[in-house]
Every structure is written in structure tokens, then in C-alpha cells.
C-alpha positions in Angstrom: 54.8 206.3 183.7 52.6 209.0 181.8 50.3 209.9 184.8 47.1 210.0 182.5 43.9 207.9 183.5 43.2 204.8 181.4 39.5 204.4 181.0 38.6 200.5 181.2 35.2 198.8 181.7 33.9 197.0 184.5 30.9 194.9 185.3 29.1 195.8 188.5 26.0 193.9 189.0 25.8 192.9 185.8 25.9 196.6 184.4 28.7 197.4 182.5 30.7 201.2 183.7 33.9 202.8 182.6 36.2 203.8 185.4 39.7 206.0 184.5 42.3 205.2 186.6 46.1 205.7 186.0 48.1 202.9 185.0 49.7 202.2 188.2 46.4 202.1 190.0 45.0 199.8 187.7 48.3 197.5 188.1 47.9 197.5 191.8 44.1 197.0 191.7 44.9 193.9 190.0 47.4 192.7 192.2 45.3 193.1 195.3 42.2 191.5 193.3 44.8 188.4 192.7 46.1 188.7 196.1 42.3 188.3 197.5 41.9 185.9 195.3 38.7 187.2 193.5 38.3 188.8 190.0 38.7 192.5 189.7 35.2 193.0 189.2 33.9 191.7 192.3 36.5 193.6 194.1 35.3 196.7 192.2 31.7 195.8 193.3 32.8 195.7 196.9 34.4 198.9 197.0 31.1 200.5 194.9 28.7 199.3 197.7 30.7 200.4 200.6 31.4 204.0 199.1 30.0 207.2 200.0 27.2 207.8 197.4 28.9 211.2 197.2 32.3 209.5 196.4 33.5 208.5 192.6 33.8 205.1 191.8 37.5 206.0 190.7 38.4 207.8 193.7 36.9 205.2 195.9 39.1 202.7 194.2 42.4 205.0 194.6 41.6 205.3 198.4 41.1 201.6 198.8 44.3 201.1 197.3 46.3 203.4 199.0 44.3 202.0 202.5 45.4 198.6 201.1 49.0 199.2 200.9 49.4 201.6 204.0 47.8 198.4 206.1 50.5 196.3 205.0 53.5 198.1 206.2 
């Protein structure tokens, strides 16, 4: 676990964007998308449209992941 963010590209509504997340968050994000049986780009787009415009996408994804796992308990 390095804790360093890893930048990866996502496609949201046909447009490419880069998001930097720590590897553990990328793994959790992929796991959630698989559980929901949707592509990671679709899940990212859902988070993107529901986030506050003043909140960055990476932050919104991290909070989504945190909330997801808290609701599982």
C-alpha cells in the first residue's frame, strides 16, 4: 500500500476524463461496479451527475465508496 494516487482515464457521457485515486479506492470502485453489474464508467457517470458541482469527482467517488461500505454493515 503506497497511498499514492494513481491517475486513470474514465469516459463520462462520451468524454474522457482523468481521475486520481489510491489503488485501494480503484479496487473498491471496480468491486462495487461488479456487484452492481455495471461498467465502472457507468458508475462514475452516476456519481458525476449526482455530486455537488463544487466537489471534485475523485472526492465524490471516495465518499461514494465509503458510504457504500458503511451501508453494507
